[in-house]
VONU-260619 format. One record per atom (N, C-alpha, C): residue number from 1; atom name; x, y, z. Coordinates in Angstrom, 2 decimals. Atoms other than C-alpha are relative to their C-alpha. Layout:
<pts>
- seq|atom|u|v|w
- NUM|CA|X|Y|Z
...
</pts>
This chain:
<pts>
- seq|atom|u|v|w
- 1|N|-1.33|0.58|0.10
- 1|CA|67.13|154.29|-23.66
- 1|C|1.08|0.95|0.54
- 2|N|-0.99|-0.94|-0.50
- 2|CA|68.83|157.42|-22.29
- 2|C|0.59|-0.53|1.31
- 3|N|-0.77|0.44|-1.17
- 3|CA|71.49|156.54|-19.69
- 3|C|-0.03|-1.52|0.19
- 4|N|-0.05|1.46|-0.08
- 4|CA|71.16|152.80|-20.45
- 4|C|1.43|-0.45|-0.25
- 5|N|-1.35|0.55|0.18
- 5|CA|74.26|150.61|-20.40
- 5|C|-0.04|-1.07|-1.07
- 6|N|-0.10|0.96|1.08
- 6|CA|75.20|148.73|-23.54
- 6|C|1.47|-0.28|-0.23
- 7|N|-1.39|0.41|0.16
- 7|CA|78.47|146.78|-23.76
- 7|C|0.92|0.86|0.87
- 8|N|-0.72|-0.75|-1.02
- 8|CA|79.73|148.58|-20.62
- 8|C|0.20|1.48|-0.35
- 9|N|-0.02|-1.44|0.31
- 9|CA|79.07|152.03|-22.12
- 9|C|-1.38|0.58|0.29
- 10|N|1.26|-0.67|-0.29
- 10|CA|76.43|154.53|-21.07
- 10|C|-0.47|0.71|-1.26
- 11|N|0.56|-0.62|1.19
- 11|CA|74.15|155.60|-23.91
- 11|C|-0.61|1.35|0.35
- 12|N|0.63|-1.31|-0.17
- 12|CA|73.14|159.22|-24.24
- 12|C|-0.88|0.21|-1.23
- 13|N|0.96|-0.12|1.08
- 13|CA|70.00|159.65|-26.33
- 13|C|-0.79|1.29|0.16
- 14|N|0.78|-1.23|-0.03
- 14|CA|68.33|162.96|-27.19
- 14|C|-1.35|-0.22|-0.66
- 15|N|1.32|0.09|0.60
- 15|CA|64.71|163.51|-28.12
- 15|C|0.08|0.40|-1.47
- 16|N|0.01|-0.29|1.44
- 16|CA|63.95|163.60|-31.84
- 16|C|-0.63|1.37|-0.24
- 17|N|0.54|-1.30|0.39
- 17|CA|63.29|166.97|-33.49
- 17|C|-0.62|-0.14|-1.39
- 18|N|0.60|0.09|1.34
- 18|CA|60.99|167.47|-36.47
- 18|C|0.96|0.58|-1.04
- 19|N|-0.90|-0.48|1.04
- 19|CA|62.90|167.91|-39.71
- 19|C|-0.55|1.29|-0.60
- 20|N|0.39|-1.27|0.60
- 20|CA|62.86|171.36|-41.31
- 20|C|-0.28|-0.20|-1.48
- 21|N|0.27|0.04|1.44
- 21|CA|61.48|172.01|-44.73
- 21|C|1.24|0.44|-0.76
- 22|N|-1.18|-0.30|0.82
- 22|CA|63.94|172.45|-47.55
- 22|C|0.28|1.51|-0.07
- 23|N|-0.17|-1.44|0.15
- 23|CA|63.36|176.23|-47.80
- 23|C|0.14|0.75|1.32
- 24|N|-0.08|-0.68|-1.28
- 24|CA|63.68|176.97|-44.07
- 24|C|1.37|-0.16|0.63
- 25|N|-1.22|0.09|-0.78
- 25|CA|66.57|177.65|-41.75
- 25|C|1.20|0.59|-0.70
- 26|N|-1.24|-0.50|0.58
- 26|CA|70.17|178.52|-42.44
- 26|C|0.28|-0.68|-1.33
- 27|N|-0.30|0.55|1.31
- 27|CA|71.31|178.01|-45.99
- 27|C|-1.15|0.14|-0.98
- 28|N|1.14|-0.20|0.87
- 28|CA|67.93|178.90|-47.40
- 28|C|0.24|1.23|-0.88
- 29|N|-0.13|-1.15|0.89
- 29|CA|67.66|181.31|-50.31
- 29|C|-1.02|1.09|0.34
- 30|N|0.98|-0.99|-0.45
- 30|CA|64.76|183.10|-48.57
- 30|C|0.50|0.69|1.26
- 31|N|-0.31|-0.69|-1.24
- 31|CA|65.21|185.76|-45.92
- 31|C|-0.80|-0.63|1.12
- 32|N|0.63|0.65|-1.13
- 32|CA|64.32|184.48|-42.48
- 32|C|-1.42|0.53|0.24
- 33|N|1.32|-0.58|-0.27
- 33|CA|61.37|186.92|-42.09
- 33|C|-1.01|-0.28|-1.10
- 34|N|0.92|0.37|1.07
- 34|CA|59.88|185.70|-45.37
- 34|C|-0.43|-1.46|0.09
- 35|N|0.34|1.41|-0.15
- 35|CA|59.68|182.09|-44.22
- 35|C|-1.27|-0.14|0.84
- 36|N|1.29|0.19|-0.66
- 36|CA|56.29|180.80|-43.07
- 36|C|0.16|-0.32|1.48
- 37|N|-0.19|0.38|-1.41
- 37|CA|57.59|179.28|-39.84
- 37|C|0.37|1.20|0.85
- 38|N|-0.41|-1.20|-0.75
- 38|CA|59.20|182.54|-38.76
- 38|C|-1.17|0.94|0.17
- 39|N|1.16|-0.89|-0.07
- 39|CA|56.09|184.56|-39.59
- 39|C|-1.02|-0.50|1.02
- 40|N|0.98|0.55|-0.93
- 40|CA|53.86|182.22|-37.63
- 40|C|0.44|0.20|1.45
- 41|N|-0.51|-0.11|-1.36
- 41|CA|56.10|182.48|-34.58
- 41|C|0.11|1.46|0.47
- 42|N|-0.33|-1.36|-0.42
- 42|CA|56.96|186.21|-34.57
- 42|C|-0.93|1.10|-0.52
- 43|N|0.89|-1.03|0.55
- 43|CA|54.10|188.00|-36.34
- 43|C|-0.70|0.74|1.13
- 44|N|0.64|-0.85|-1.00
- 44|CA|52.66|190.91|-34.34
- 44|C|-1.30|0.54|-0.60
- 45|N|1.29|-0.45|0.51
- 45|CA|49.00|191.80|-34.68
- 45|C|-0.07|1.53|-0.01
- 46|N|0.18|-1.45|0.07
- 46|CA|47.86|195.32|-35.57
- 46|C|-0.47|0.55|1.34
- 47|N|0.49|-0.42|-1.31
- 47|CA|46.11|195.52|-32.20
- 47|C|1.18|0.20|0.97
- 48|N|-1.17|-0.12|-0.86
- 48|CA|49.41|194.92|-30.39
- 48|C|0.87|1.19|-0.41
- 49|N|-0.79|-1.14|0.47
- 49|CA|51.19|197.48|-32.59
- 49|C|-0.62|1.31|0.46
- 50|N|0.70|-1.21|-0.44
- 50|CA|48.53|200.10|-31.78
- 50|C|0.18|0.22|1.50
- 51|N|-0.18|-0.12|-1.45
- 51|CA|48.81|199.37|-28.05
- 51|C|1.41|0.46|0.33
- 52|N|-1.39|-0.41|-0.23
- 52|CA|52.62|199.74|-28.20
- 52|C|0.20|1.46|-0.37
- 53|N|-0.10|-1.41|0.41
- 53|CA|52.32|203.04|-30.09
- 53|C|-0.63|0.92|1.04
- 54|N|0.70|-0.80|-1.00
- 54|CA|49.83|204.37|-27.55
- 54|C|0.82|0.10|1.29
- 55|N|-0.83|-0.01|-1.21
- 55|CA|52.06|203.37|-24.61
- 55|C|1.22|0.87|-0.19
- 56|N|-1.17|-0.82|0.27
- 56|CA|55.05|205.04|-26.25
- 56|C|-0.37|1.49|0.01
- 57|N|0.44|-1.39|-0.01
- 57|CA|53.09|208.26|-26.81
- 57|C|-0.27|0.49|1.42
- 58|N|0.24|-0.37|-1.40
- 58|CA|51.98|208.26|-23.16
- 58|C|1.31|0.20|0.74
- 59|N|-1.32|-0.11|-0.63
- 59|CA|55.58|207.72|-22.06
- 59|C|0.65|1.32|-0.38
- 60|N|-0.59|-1.26|0.46
- 60|CA|56.77|210.66|-24.17
- 60|C|-0.72|1.19|0.62
- 61|N|0.77|-1.06|-0.61
- 61|CA|53.96|212.83|-22.78
- 61|C|0.33|0.18|1.48
- 62|N|-0.31|-0.09|-1.43
- 62|CA|54.83|211.99|-19.18
- 62|C|1.42|0.52|0.23
- 63|N|-1.37|-0.52|-0.15
- 63|CA|58.51|212.84|-19.75
- 63|C|-0.01|1.53|0.05
- 64|N|0.03|-1.46|0.03
- 64|CA|57.61|216.45|-20.53
- 64|C|-0.61|0.57|1.27
- 65|N|0.64|-0.47|-1.23
- 65|CA|55.58|216.71|-17.29
- 65|C|0.87|-0.22|1.23
- 66|N|-0.85|0.29|-1.15
- 66|CA|58.39|215.47|-15.01
- 66|C|0.69|1.27|0.50
- 67|N|-0.65|-1.14|-0.62
- 67|CA|59.91|217.96|-12.59
- 67|C|1.46|-0.35|0.23
- 68|N|-1.43|0.20|-0.21
- 68|CA|63.68|218.33|-12.49
- 68|C|0.32|0.29|1.46
- 69|N|-0.28|-0.16|-1.43
- 69|CA|64.71|217.77|-8.87
- 69|C|1.28|0.78|0.27
- 70|N|-1.25|-0.71|-0.19
- 70|CA|68.06|219.45|-9.42
- 70|C|-0.15|1.51|-0.15
- 71|N|0.23|-1.43|0.16
- 71|CA|66.51|222.86|-10.15
- 71|C|0.03|0.65|1.38
- 72|N|-0.09|-0.71|-1.27
- 72|CA|67.36|225.30|-7.38
- 72|C|1.25|-0.34|0.80
- 73|N|-1.21|0.39|-0.74
- 73|CA|70.52|223.52|-6.22
- 73|C|1.23|0.75|-0.49
- 74|N|-1.16|-0.71|0.54
- 74|CA|72.76|225.76|-8.31
- 74|C|0.50|1.07|0.96
- 75|N|-0.36|-1.11|-0.88
- 75|CA|72.76|228.46|-5.59
- 75|C|0.75|-0.46|1.24
- 76|N|-0.77|0.47|-1.14
- 76|CA|74.74|226.30|-3.17
- 76|C|-0.85|-0.65|1.08
- 77|N|0.86|0.67|-0.96
- 77|CA|71.79|224.73|-1.42
- 77|C|0.45|-1.45|0.09
- 78|N|-0.49|1.35|-0.20
- 78|CA|72.93|221.44|0.08
- 78|C|-1.17|-0.88|0.42
- 79|N|1.06|0.96|-0.33
- 79|CA|70.58|218.48|0.19
- 79|C|0.39|-0.76|1.25
- 80|N|-0.26|0.79|-1.19
- 80|CA|70.23|216.49|3.37
- 80|C|-0.48|0.69|1.25
- 81|N|0.46|-0.60|-1.26
- 81|CA|69.50|217.14|7.03
- 81|C|0.79|1.26|0.33
- 82|N|-0.67|-1.22|-0.40
- 82|CA|70.30|220.54|8.47
- 82|C|1.00|-0.29|1.12
- 83|N|-1.01|0.17|-1.04
- 83|CA|73.44|220.76|10.58
- 83|C|-0.19|1.07|1.07
- 84|N|0.10|-1.02|-1.07
- 84|CA|73.24|222.46|13.95
- 84|C|1.25|0.89|0.00
- 85|N|-1.14|-0.92|0.00
- 85|CA|75.42|225.57|14.21
- 85|C|0.51|0.29|1.35
</pts>
């Protein structure tokens, strides 16, 4: 029926949404992260948490191995092509 004409007016109809349970959503007395619907949607498995921890540790380890490209430029060395004299 969306965009149908009834009595010279165009109807705008949206798709139906499932109704929320009484204890869910805004206005609930439960915290959002304690609601079953939220947990089902956003829960992270222990396997994913371990993988994220491992990736973070590797990132921190690689930061300490990085070379500072600015070392040595304090003495007035200019980066770029050499100029003919």
